[in-house]
MARZAMI-622279 format. One record per residue (C-alpha): residue in three letters; chain; x, y, z; residue number from 0. Coordinates in nm, 2 decimals, decimal comma. Example, Ala and Ser with C-alpha at 12.3 -4.5 7.8 and 13.67 -1.06 7.14 Angstrom:
# residues 2
<zavo residuo="Ala" cadena="A" X="1,23" Y="-0,45" Z="0,78" num="0"/>
<zavo residuo="Ser" cadena="A" X="1,37" Y="-0,11" Z="0,71" num="1"/>
//
This chain:
# residues 127
<zavo residuo="Met" cadena="A" X="-0,01" Y="-0,02" Z="0,03" num="0"/>
<zavo residuo="Thr" cadena="A" X="0,12" Y="0,37" Z="-0,05" num="1"/>
<zavo residuo="Val" cadena="A" X="-0,03" Y="0,75" Z="0,03" num="2"/>
<zavo residuo="Lys" cadena="A" X="-0,09" Y="0,88" Z="-0,30" num="3"/>
<zavo residuo="Phe" cadena="A" X="-0,03" Y="1,34" Z="-0,26" num="4"/>
<zavo residuo="Ala" cadena="A" X="-0,23" Y="1,52" Z="-0,55" num="5"/>
<zavo residuo="Asn" cadena="A" X="-0,01" Y="1,82" Z="-0,43" num="6"/>
<zavo residuo="Asp" cadena="A" X="0,29" Y="1,90" Z="-0,22" num="7"/>
<zavo residuo="Ser" cadena="A" X="0,06" Y="2,02" Z="0,02" num="8"/>
<zavo residuo="Glu" cadena="A" X="-0,08" Y="1,69" Z="0,07" num="9"/>
<zavo residuo="Ala" cadena="A" X="0,30" Y="1,55" Z="0,10" num="10"/>
<zavo residuo="Phe" cadena="A" X="0,39" Y="1,83" Z="0,30" num="11"/>
<zavo residuo="Leu" cadena="A" X="0,10" Y="1,76" Z="0,57" num="12"/>
<zavo residuo="Ser" cadena="A" X="0,13" Y="1,32" Z="0,54" num="13"/>
<zavo residuo="Val" cadena="A" X="0,46" Y="1,39" Z="0,76" num="14"/>
<zavo residuo="Leu" cadena="A" X="0,33" Y="1,63" Z="1,00" num="15"/>
<zavo residuo="Thr" cadena="A" X="0,05" Y="1,33" Z="1,02" num="16"/>
<zavo residuo="Leu" cadena="A" X="0,34" Y="1,05" Z="1,12" num="17"/>
<zavo residuo="Val" cadena="A" X="0,49" Y="1,31" Z="1,40" num="18"/>
<zavo residuo="Ala" cadena="A" X="0,20" Y="1,41" Z="1,56" num="19"/>
<zavo residuo="Gly" cadena="A" X="0,06" Y="1,03" Z="1,56" num="20"/>
<zavo residuo="Ala" cadena="A" X="0,40" Y="0,86" Z="1,67" num="21"/>
<zavo residuo="Asp" cadena="A" X="0,31" Y="0,93" Z="2,01" num="22"/>
<zavo residuo="Gln" cadena="A" X="-0,03" Y="0,73" Z="1,96" num="23"/>
<zavo residuo="Ser" cadena="A" X="-0,22" Y="1,03" Z="2,03" num="24"/>
<zavo residuo="Gly" cadena="A" X="-0,34" Y="1,34" Z="1,90" num="25"/>
<zavo residuo="Ser" cadena="A" X="-0,29" Y="1,63" Z="2,16" num="26"/>
<zavo residuo="Leu" cadena="A" X="-0,48" Y="1,96" Z="2,19" num="27"/>
<zavo residuo="Glu" cadena="A" X="-0,14" Y="2,13" Z="2,14" num="28"/>
<zavo residuo="Glu" cadena="A" X="-0,02" Y="1,96" Z="1,83" num="29"/>
<zavo residuo="Arg" cadena="A" X="-0,36" Y="2,01" Z="1,68" num="30"/>
<zavo residuo="Asp" cadena="A" X="-0,31" Y="2,43" Z="1,78" num="31"/>
<zavo residuo="Phe" cadena="A" X="0,00" Y="2,39" Z="1,66" num="32"/>
<zavo residuo="Leu" cadena="A" X="-0,08" Y="2,27" Z="1,35" num="33"/>
<zavo residuo="Phe" cadena="A" X="-0,38" Y="2,55" Z="1,26" num="34"/>
<zavo residuo="Asn" cadena="A" X="-0,20" Y="2,81" Z="1,39" num="35"/>
<zavo residuo="Lys" cadena="A" X="0,10" Y="2,75" Z="1,26" num="36"/>
<zavo residuo="Val" cadena="A" X="0,07" Y="2,53" Z="0,95" num="37"/>
<zavo residuo="Lys" cadena="A" X="-0,21" Y="2,62" Z="0,79" num="38"/>
<zavo residuo="Gly" cadena="A" X="-0,01" Y="3,00" Z="0,79" num="39"/>
<zavo residuo="Ile" cadena="A" X="0,23" Y="2,85" Z="0,59" num="40"/>
<zavo residuo="Ala" cadena="A" X="0,24" Y="2,97" Z="0,22" num="41"/>
<zavo residuo="Leu" cadena="A" X="0,21" Y="2,66" Z="0,06" num="42"/>
<zavo residuo="Phe" cadena="A" X="-0,10" Y="2,61" Z="0,19" num="43"/>
<zavo residuo="Gly" cadena="A" X="-0,28" Y="2,94" Z="0,08" num="44"/>
<zavo residuo="Asn" cadena="A" X="-0,43" Y="3,05" Z="0,38" num="45"/>
<zavo residuo="Pro" cadena="A" X="-0,71" Y="2,83" Z="0,36" num="46"/>
<zavo residuo="Ser" cadena="A" X="-1,02" Y="2,84" Z="0,58" num="47"/>
<zavo residuo="Ala" cadena="A" X="-0,95" Y="2,66" Z="0,96" num="48"/>
<zavo residuo="Gly" cadena="A" X="-1,31" Y="2,45" Z="0,84" num="49"/>
<zavo residuo="Asp" cadena="A" X="-1,09" Y="2,34" Z="0,42" num="50"/>
<zavo residuo="Phe" cadena="A" X="-0,77" Y="2,30" Z="0,65" num="51"/>
<zavo residuo="Ser" cadena="A" X="-0,95" Y="2,10" Z="0,87" num="52"/>
<zavo residuo="Lys" cadena="A" X="-1,08" Y="1,90" Z="0,53" num="53"/>
<zavo residuo="Leu" cadena="A" X="-0,76" Y="1,85" Z="0,42" num="54"/>
<zavo residuo="Leu" cadena="A" X="-0,57" Y="1,74" Z="0,73" num="55"/>
<zavo residuo="Gly" cadena="A" X="-0,89" Y="1,46" Z="0,76" num="56"/>
<zavo residuo="Lys" cadena="A" X="-0,80" Y="1,36" Z="0,36" num="57"/>
<zavo residuo="Val" cadena="A" X="-0,45" Y="1,34" Z="0,42" num="58"/>
<zavo residuo="Thr" cadena="A" X="-0,46" Y="1,21" Z="0,78" num="59"/>
<zavo residuo="Asp" cadena="A" X="-0,70" Y="0,90" Z="0,66" num="60"/>
<zavo residuo="Ala" cadena="A" X="-0,46" Y="0,85" Z="0,36" num="61"/>
<zavo residuo="Val" cadena="A" X="-0,21" Y="0,79" Z="0,59" num="62"/>
<zavo residuo="Tyr" cadena="A" X="-0,36" Y="0,57" Z="0,80" num="63"/>
<zavo residuo="Ala" cadena="A" X="-0,51" Y="0,34" Z="0,51" num="64"/>
<zavo residuo="Gly" cadena="A" X="-0,16" Y="0,37" Z="0,28" num="65"/>
<zavo residuo="Ile" cadena="A" X="0,03" Y="0,31" Z="0,55" num="66"/>
<zavo residuo="Pro" cadena="A" X="0,08" Y="-0,08" Z="0,66" num="67"/>
<zavo residuo="Gln" cadena="A" X="0,07" Y="-0,08" Z="1,04" num="68"/>
<zavo residuo="Gln" cadena="A" X="0,19" Y="-0,36" Z="1,30" num="69"/>
<zavo residuo="Asp" cadena="A" X="0,03" Y="-0,40" Z="1,66" num="70"/>
<zavo residuo="Gly" cadena="A" X="-0,15" Y="-0,01" Z="1,58" num="71"/>
<zavo residuo="Glu" cadena="A" X="0,20" Y="0,12" Z="1,41" num="72"/>
<zavo residuo="Phe" cadena="A" X="0,32" Y="0,18" Z="1,16" num="73"/>
<zavo residuo="Thr" cadena="A" X="0,57" Y="0,00" Z="1,01" num="74"/>
<zavo residuo="Ala" cadena="A" X="0,91" Y="0,09" Z="0,90" num="75"/>
<zavo residuo="Ala" cadena="A" X="0,88" Y="-0,01" Z="0,58" num="76"/>
<zavo residuo="Gly" cadena="A" X="0,57" Y="0,21" Z="0,57" num="77"/>
<zavo residuo="Ile" cadena="A" X="0,75" Y="0,50" Z="0,69" num="78"/>
<zavo residuo="Asp" cadena="A" X="1,03" Y="0,46" Z="0,52" num="79"/>
<zavo residuo="Ala" cadena="A" X="0,80" Y="0,44" Z="0,19" num="80"/>
<zavo residuo="Leu" cadena="A" X="0,63" Y="0,74" Z="0,27" num="81"/>
<zavo residuo="Leu" cadena="A" X="0,94" Y="0,92" Z="0,35" num="82"/>
<zavo residuo="Ala" cadena="A" X="1,09" Y="0,84" Z="0,01" num="83"/>
<zavo residuo="Asp" cadena="A" X="0,80" Y="0,96" Z="-0,21" num="84"/>
<zavo residuo="Val" cadena="A" X="0,75" Y="1,30" Z="-0,01" num="85"/>
<zavo residuo="Lys" cadena="A" X="1,15" Y="1,35" Z="-0,07" num="86"/>
<zavo residuo="Lys" cadena="A" X="1,06" Y="1,32" Z="-0,44" num="87"/>
<zavo residuo="Gln" cadena="A" X="0,70" Y="1,50" Z="-0,43" num="88"/>
<zavo residuo="Leu" cadena="A" X="0,89" Y="1,83" Z="-0,25" num="89"/>
<zavo residuo="Asn" cadena="A" X="1,16" Y="2,05" Z="-0,33" num="90"/>
<zavo residuo="Pro" cadena="A" X="1,50" Y="2,12" Z="-0,16" num="91"/>
<zavo residuo="Glu" cadena="A" X="1,35" Y="2,41" Z="0,05" num="92"/>
<zavo residuo="Leu" cadena="A" X="0,99" Y="2,24" Z="0,11" num="93"/>
<zavo residuo="Arg" cadena="A" X="1,21" Y="1,95" Z="0,24" num="94"/>
<zavo residuo="Lys" cadena="A" X="1,39" Y="2,17" Z="0,49" num="95"/>
<zavo residuo="Ser" cadena="A" X="1,12" Y="2,39" Z="0,57" num="96"/>
<zavo residuo="Leu" cadena="A" X="0,90" Y="2,02" Z="0,67" num="97"/>
<zavo residuo="Val" cadena="A" X="1,20" Y="1,88" Z="0,87" num="98"/>
<zavo residuo="Arg" cadena="A" X="1,20" Y="2,24" Z="1,12" num="99"/>
<zavo residuo="Ile" cadena="A" X="0,79" Y="2,22" Z="1,10" num="100"/>
<zavo residuo="Ala" cadena="A" X="0,80" Y="1,84" Z="1,20" num="101"/>
<zavo residuo="Ala" cadena="A" X="1,05" Y="1,92" Z="1,48" num="102"/>
<zavo residuo="Glu" cadena="A" X="0,81" Y="2,21" Z="1,65" num="103"/>
<zavo residuo="Leu" cadena="A" X="0,56" Y="2,03" Z="1,62" num="104"/>
<zavo residuo="Cys" cadena="A" X="0,74" Y="1,76" Z="1,86" num="105"/>
<zavo residuo="Asp" cadena="A" X="0,79" Y="2,05" Z="2,07" num="106"/>
<zavo residuo="Ala" cadena="A" X="0,46" Y="2,19" Z="2,12" num="107"/>
<zavo residuo="Asp" cadena="A" X="0,32" Y="1,92" Z="2,39" num="108"/>
<zavo residuo="Gly" cadena="A" X="0,69" Y="1,74" Z="2,46" num="109"/>
<zavo residuo="Thr" cadena="A" X="0,92" Y="1,49" Z="2,30" num="110"/>
<zavo residuo="Gly" cadena="A" X="0,89" Y="1,16" Z="2,40" num="111"/>
<zavo residuo="Ala" cadena="A" X="1,16" Y="0,86" Z="2,26" num="112"/>
<zavo residuo="Thr" cadena="A" X="0,95" Y="0,79" Z="1,93" num="113"/>
<zavo residuo="Glu" cadena="A" X="0,91" Y="1,09" Z="1,83" num="114"/>
<zavo residuo="Val" cadena="A" X="1,26" Y="1,13" Z="1,85" num="115"/>
<zavo residuo="Ala" cadena="A" X="1,32" Y="0,85" Z="1,65" num="116"/>
<zavo residuo="Leu" cadena="A" X="1,07" Y="0,93" Z="1,40" num="117"/>
<zavo residuo="Leu" cadena="A" X="1,22" Y="1,28" Z="1,40" num="118"/>
<zavo residuo="Asp" cadena="A" X="1,54" Y="1,16" Z="1,33" num="119"/>
<zavo residuo="Lys" cadena="A" X="1,42" Y="0,91" Z="1,04" num="120"/>
<zavo residuo="Val" cadena="A" X="1,21" Y="1,18" Z="0,89" num="121"/>
<zavo residuo="Cys" cadena="A" X="1,56" Y="1,46" Z="0,89" num="122"/>
<zavo residuo="Arg" cadena="A" X="1,76" Y="1,14" Z="0,76" num="123"/>
<zavo residuo="Ala" cadena="A" X="1,51" Y="1,11" Z="0,47" num="124"/>
<zavo residuo="Leu" cadena="A" X="1,42" Y="1,48" Z="0,37" num="125"/>
<zavo residuo="Ala" cadena="A" X="1,82" Y="1,60" Z="0,36" num="126"/>
//
């Protein structure tokens, strides 16, 4: 299985979906970060909160349906495949921005070991 991106914004959000779900729970702090910081990035074209919510929901559904899971967690191979596809989709500037935003998202509610490991993988894959 794989995740198909219609555009750069979907590819960008797919990685943030992984990061937000890395600790198996999306927090209010992460939601606020996505709606207050990420929604305002020029890539997204300043959508309304409702439109951004729809886009985020669509991408989240695609990620959870497209990446293989084992025991309720994404497989390493599935994450690697998604990150490889994101690297192909995004230009180097967007990848650099994505790595920075992913790190900030991790910090939004405190970074745990699982998030640190995923963030390290994201950094290596998108460099």
